[in-house]
C-alpha positions in Angstrom: 109.6 104.1 113.5 113.0 104.2 114.8 113.8 107.8 116.6 117.3 106.8 116.4 117.5 106.7 112.4 118.6 109.9 110.0 116.1 110.4 107.1 112.8 112.3 108.2 111.4 109.0 106.3 112.0 107.2 109.1 111.0 108.7 112.1 108.5 111.3 111.0 106.6 109.9 107.9 107.1 106.4 107.9 104.9 104.6 105.8 103.9 101.2 106.8 102.4 100.3 103.4 105.7 101.2 101.5 108.2 98.9 103.7 107.3 95.6 102.0 108.4 97.2 98.6 111.1 100.0 99.3 112.7 99.0 102.5 116.4 97.1 102.8 114.8 94.4 103.8 112.4 94.4 100.9 115.4 95.2 98.8 117.0 91.6 100.0 114.1 90.0 99.9 113.4 90.7 95.9 116.9 90.0 94.9 116.4 86.4 96.8 113.2 86.0 94.7 114.9 87.1 91.1 117.8 84.1 92.5 115.0 82.0 93.3 113.6 82.5 89.7 116.7 81.9 87.7 117.2 78.7 89.2 113.7 77.3 88.8 114.1 78.3 85.2 117.4 76.5 85.2 115.5 73.8 86.4 112.9 73.7 83.5 116.3 73.6 81.3 117.6 70.5 83.0 120.4 72.3 84.1 119.6 71.3 88.0 116.8 69.7 89.5 113.6 70.8 90.3 114.4 69.1 93.7 117.3 71.7 94.1 114.8 75.1 92.7 112.8 73.9 95.4 115.3 74.0 97.8 116.8 76.8 97.2 113.3 78.5 97.2 112.8 77.3 100.8 116.1 79.1 101.5 115.2 82.1 100.0 112.7 82.7 102.7 115.5 82.1 105.4 117.7 85.1 104.4 117.9 88.5 106.1 119.1 91.7 105.3 121.0 92.1 108.6 122.4 88.5 108.0 123.6 89.8 104.2 125.1 93.3 105.6 126.9 91.4 107.7 128.5 88.8 105.2 128.8 92.3 103.1 130.9 93.9 106.2 133.5 90.8 105.5 133.8 90.3 102.1 133.2 93.8 100.3 130.3 92.8 97.9 126.4 93.1 98.6 125.2 90.2 96.0 128.0 87.9 96.5 127.2 88.2 100.4 123.2 87.4 99.4 124.6 84.4 97.5 126.9 83.2 100.0 124.1 83.7 102.8 121.7 81.4 100.6 124.0 78.8 100.0 124.4 78.2 104.0 120.5 77.1 104.1 121.0 74.9 101.2 122.6 71.4 100.6 126.1 70.8 99.0 124.3 69.5 95.7 122.5 72.4 95.7 124.8 75.2 96.2 126.3 75.4 92.4 123.3 76.5 91.1 122.7 79.5 92.8 123.4 82.7 90.9 124.5 80.6 88.2 124.9 82.3 84.8 124.0 85.6 86.5 125.8 88.7 87.2 125.6 91.1 90.2 123.1 93.8 88.5 121.1 90.9 86.7 120.0 90.6 90.3 120.2 94.7 91.2 118.1 95.7 88.1 115.8 93.0 88.0 114.9 93.0 91.6 114.4 96.6 91.7 112.2 97.0 88.5 109.4 94.2 90.3 109.8 95.7 93.7 109.0 99.2 92.1 106.6 97.8 89.7 104.9 96.0 92.6 104.9 98.8 94.7 103.3 101.5 92.2 100.6 98.9 91.7 99.7 98.1 95.0 100.0 101.2 97.1 101.0 104.6 94.8 98.5 104.2 92.2 95.1 102.6 95.0 96.5 106.1 96.5 96.2 108.2 94.2 93.0 106.9 92.7 91.5 107.6 95.8 92.4 111.0 96.2 91.1 111.3 92.5 88.0 110.1 93.6 87.6 112.4 96.6 88.8 115.4 94.3 85.7 114.3 91.7 83.0 114.4 94.9 84.1 117.8 96.1 83.7 119.0 92.4 80.8 117.5 91.8 79.4 119.0 95.4 80.5 122.2 94.8 79.5 122.4 90.8 77.7 125.5 91.0 79.0 127.4 93.9 79.8 131.0 92.8 83.6 131.7 93.1 85.7 134.9 91.8 88.1 133.5 89.4 91.8 134.7 89.9 94.4 135.2 87.5 97.9 136.7 88.4 96.2 137.2 92.4 93.7 139.2 90.9 90.0 139.3 90.7 89.2 137.7 87.5 85.9 136.7 86.4 82.6 134.1 88.0 84.0 130.8 88.3 82.4 127.9 90.3 84.5 126.0 93.0 83.8 122.8 91.6 85.3 124.0 88.6 88.5 125.2 90.2 88.8 121.6 91.7 87.8 120.2 88.4 91.2 121.4 86.7 93.2 119.3 89.4 90.6 116.2 88.9 91.8 116.5 85.4 95.5 117.0 85.8 95.8 114.5 88.7 93.9 111.6 86.1 96.2 112.5 83.6 99.2 111.8 85.2 97.7 108.8 87.1 97.1 107.2 83.3 101.3 108.3 82.7 102.1 106.5 85.8 100.7 103.4 84.7 102.0 103.2 81.6 105.2 104.2 83.0 105.1 101.6 85.1 104.1 98.3 83.0 107.3 99.8 80.9 110.0 98.4 83.7 112.2 95.8 82.5 114.6 93.6 84.4 117.9 91.6 82.5 119.6 88.4 83.0 122.2 88.8 80.3 125.5 88.6 82.5 128.4 90.9 82.8 128.4 92.9 79.7 124.7 91.8 78.7 126.1 89.9 75.6 124.9 86.5 77.7 128.1 85.3 77.6 127.7 83.0 80.6 124.3 81.4 79.9 125.0 80.8 76.4 127.4 77.7 78.2 124.6 76.3 79.4 121.6 77.0 77.3 121.1 76.9 73.5 118.4 80.0 73.6 119.6 82.5 76.2 117.4 85.1 75.3 114.6 82.8 75.3 115.5 82.0 78.8 115.8 85.4 80.2 112.4 85.6 78.8 110.8 83.1 80.9 113.0 83.8 83.8 111.5 87.3 83.8 108.0 86.2 83.0 108.2 84.6 86.7 108.9 88.1 88.5 106.3 89.9 86.1 108.6 91.4 84.2 109.9 91.6 80.2 113.5 92.1 79.2 115.1 95.1 78.7 115.6 95.4 74.8 119.2 95.7 74.8 120.9 95.3 78.2 124.4 96.4 78.9 125.5 95.4 82.3 122.6 97.3 83.4 119.2 97.6 82.2 118.6 100.9 80.2 118.3 103.8 83.2 114.9 105.6 81.1 112.8 102.5 82.0 113.0 103.6 85.4 113.7 107.1 84.6 110.4 107.7 82.7 108.6 106.3 86.1 110.2 109.0 87.9 109.5 111.5 85.9 106.1 110.8 85.7 106.1 110.6 89.5 108.0 114.2 89.8 105.2 115.5 87.2 102.3 113.9 89.9 104.1 115.7 93.0 103.5 118.8 91.2 100.2 118.5 90.5 99.5 118.0 94.2 101.9 120.4 95.4 100.0 122.9 93.1 96.7 122.2 94.1 98.2 122.1 97.8 99.6 125.7 97.2 95.8 127.2 95.6 94.1 125.3 98.9 96.4 126.9 101.0 96.2 130.6 99.4 92.3 130.2 99.8 93.0 129.7 103.4 94.3 133.3 104.2 92.8 135.3 106.6 92.1 137.9 103.8 90.2 135.2 101.4 89.2 132.7 104.0 87.1 130.4 101.4 88.1 127.5 102.7 89.6 125.9 105.6 91.4 122.6 107.0 89.1 120.7 109.6 90.8 121.2 112.8 90.7 118.5 115.8 89.5 119.0 119.4 93.2 120.2 120.7 95.1 120.9 117.8 97.4 123.8 118.5 98.0 126.1 115.1 100.8 128.2 117.4 103.0 128.1 120.1 102.4 131.9 121.3 99.1 132.8 119.2 96.6 130.5 120.5 94.1 131.8 117.6 96.0 130.5 114.5 94.9 127.7 112.4 97.5 127.1 110.0 97.2 125.4 106.6 99.7 122.6 107.7 98.7 119.9 105.7 98.7 121.9 102.5 102.1 123.6 103.6 103.5 120.0 104.4 102.8 118.6 100.8 104.2 121.9 98.9 107.3 121.1 101.5 107.6 118.0 100.8 107.7 118.5 97.3 110.5 120.8 97.5 112.3 118.2 99.0 112.1 115.1 96.8 111.5 116.8 93.2 114.7 118.0 92.7 116.4 114.6 93.0 114.9 114.3 89.6 118.1 115.7 88.5 119.9 112.6 90.4 118.1 110.5 87.9 119.2 112.4 84.9 122.8 112.4 85.9 122.2 108.4 86.6 121.3 108.1 83.1 125.2 108.7 82.4 127.1 105.2 82.7 130.2 104.6 81.5 130.9 101.8 78.4 129.0 98.8 79.6 128.5 100.1 83.5 130.5 102.0 86.0 129.7 102.8 89.5 128.9 106.5 89.6 125.7 105.8 90.6 126.0 103.1 93.1 125.5 105.5 95.7 123.1 108.3 94.2 120.7 105.6 92.9 119.7 104.8 96.4 118.5 107.5 97.1 115.9 107.7 94.0 113.4 105.4 95.2 112.7 107.8 98.1 110.6 109.9 95.5 108.3 107.1 95.1 107.4 107.9 99.2 107.5 111.0 98.8 104.4 111.0 96.5 103.0 108.2 98.4 103.2 110.5 101.7 101.7 113.4 99.9 98.8 112.1 98.3 98.2 110.4 101.7 98.0 113.6 103.5 96.0 115.7 100.5 93.1 112.7 100.6 92.8 113.0 104.5 92.6 116.8 104.7 90.3 116.9 101.5 88.2 114.1 103.2 87.3 116.8 105.7 88.0 120.1 103.5 85.6 123.3 104.8 83.9 125.1 102.4 83.2 128.7 103.9 80.4 129.2 101.0 79.6 132.7 103.2 82.8 134.0 102.7 83.1 132.8 99.3 79.9 134.5 98.2 81.3 137.8 100.1 84.5 137.9 98.3 82.9 137.4 94.8 80.3 139.9 95.7 83.3 142.5 96.4 84.3 141.5 93.0 80.3 141.4 91.7 80.2 145.1 89.9 83.7 145.0 88.0 83.3 141.2 86.5 80.5 142.1 84.3 82.9 144.8 82.4 84.2 141.5 80.2 80.1 140.6 78.9 79.5 144.4 79.1 82.0 144.9 76.2 81.0 141.9 74.5 77.4 143.1 74.6 78.3 146.4 72.9 80.7 144.8 70.5 77.9 142.4 69.6 75.7 145.3 68.8 78.7 147.0 66.7 80.4 149.6 69.1 83.6 150.2 67.6 85.8 150.2 70.2 83.9 148.2 73.1 86.7 147.3 75.1 88.2 151.1 75.7 85.0 152.6 76.7 84.4 150.0 79.0 87.8 150.2 80.4 87.0 154.2 80.9 83.3 153.5 83.0 85.3 151.0 85.2 87.9 153.7 85.7 85.1 156.1 86.0 83.2 153.7 88.2 86.0 153.6 90.6 87.1 157.0 90.6 83.4 157.9 91.3 82.7 155.1 94.0 79.5 154.6 91.7 78.2 150.9 90.1 79.6 150.0 86.8 76.5 149.3 85.7 74.7 152.2 86.1 77.1 154.1 84.9 76.9 151.9 81.6 73.4 152.9 81.5 74.1 156.7 81.8 76.4 156.7 79.2 75.3 158.4 76.4 77.6 157.7 73.7 76.8 153.8 74.0 73.0 154.5 74.3 72.4 153.6 70.0 74.0 150.0 71.8 72.8 149.4 74.9 69.5 150.3 74.2 69.4 146.5 71.9 70.5 144.7 74.9 67.8 142.4 75.8 66.1 142.1 79.1 68.2 138.8 79.8 71.3 140.6 79.0 70.6 143.1 81.4 69.9 140.8 84.1 73.3 139.1 83.3 74.7 142.7 83.9 73.3 143.0 86.7 73.5 139.7 88.2 77.4 138.6 88.0 76.7 135.3 89.9 74.9 134.3 86.4 78.1 134.9 84.3 79.7 131.9 85.1 79.7 130.4 81.6 79.7 126.5 81.4 81.3 126.0 84.5 79.1 123.4 86.1 78.7 121.8 82.8 82.3 121.3 82.3 83.0 120.3 85.9 80.4 117.3 85.9 81.9 116.7 82.0 85.4 116.2 83.4 84.1 114.3 86.5 82.2 111.8 84.9 85.2 111.5 82.4 87.6 110.5 85.0 85.3 108.3 86.9 84.3 106.2 84.3 88.3 105.7 83.7 89.3 105.2 87.3 86.6 102.1 86.6 88.4 101.2 84.0 91.4 100.5 86.1 89.1 97.7 88.2 90.1 99.5 91.7 87.5 99.9 94.3 
C-alpha cells in the first residue's frame, strides 16, 4: 500500500488481485501487448520478418510505466511515448514496424477492452460466484427458520430467513449472467485514425480481416463500426451490469444491517476477539462491514453518469473523455471490494434464531389475519376483509388474542363453523403459515447452483 497516495483505493481498499489489470503498470503492459500483436500479424502478412516480431515481443517485456511516463513528460503524448520506449529496446531494423498502421486509440481502446475482459473473467466473476455460493449455503441452512416478513418497515406475513436470502441468490445470479454476457461483447479496433482503415489499406489487401486476426491474438472481436474510437456502448453496457450488481450487493447489505438493529437483533456480524465497536461506547458492535458496502455503493455507482456522458464524442473523436474516462474503470474495483467484504462477513454471519423467534411471536397473533379473512371468503362471507380488520382492531384495543375474538364473534360463526381442524390449527400456529417459502428457497438455490456449475468455476 502507498500511504502517500490520494485515492482510498490505494491506501485503504487496495486489492492485489486487481493490480495486474487495473493499475497504470497494467495499462502500459496491455498497450505494449497490442503493439506486439499488431507486429506479429504484420509478420504473417510478410510486411516484416518474424525475427522482427519476436524482437519486438521481447522488447515489450522490458517496458515499464515509469519509463513511459518520463518520456511522455518530454513529448506530451502517451502512446508515442510508449512507442519511443519500445524502440529503445530493439534494433534499427525493427524500429519502423512498431505501431505501423495504428493510431493511438487503436492501442488504448483495444488494451482497455482486453484488460477489462481479463479482470472480469479472472477476478470479478469468480468473486461474485463465491459470494453467490455463500448465499446459497446460508439460504439452504435457514430455509425452515421462521422469520416475520416485513413490508414498509412493518410486520407482514411469516416467511423463512432462507426465503429472504433466496431473493438475493436470484438477483445476484441474474446479475452475474448479465456481467458475463456484457463482458463477452467487449471489442477492440485497429482501423486507424478515423476508423476507415486508411493507413492499413496502404500495406494490406484485406485490412478488415487483418484487424480481426490481430484482435483474435488478444482474445477480442473487432468493433462492428469504429471511428477513431470503439463504440462506447460495449464498455458502457458492462459498466451498467456492474452498477446494477453493486445495487444488489448494497441492498443485501442494507437488509442485513437493519436486521442487526438493537430492537431487531436477528443477525450479527462476527466480532473478532479484540475488535472495537466505538471509541467511547465499549458495548457497541456496529454492522461496519454491511455499512461499508452501502457506502462504497454510494461512492461508485454515481460514476455511471460519467460513463453516459462519455458516450458523446464529436464526429470521429474528441478528447472530452480524456480525464473522465480514466476514472470509470474504478467501478470494477468497487464492485470487487464490496463482494469480497460481503463474502467474508457472510461466511461468519451469526443468525440469532432466538431473537428471530421472539420477534415472530410478537407479531404472530395478528399475522394470521390474512389466512383468517381468506378462510371466511372461502366459506362465503361477503365482506371478509372488513370484518377481520375490525376484529384485529378490537383485539388490539382490548389486549386480547385475535383468534379468540374471531371464535367469539357471533356474526361469523356460520362461516367459522366450517373451518376444518387443520385450518384452525394454522390460525393457532402461525409459524406453519409460511406458504411455499422452504420449497421456493430450495428451488431457487438448486437452480443457481446448477447455473454456477455450468460456468466451470470451482
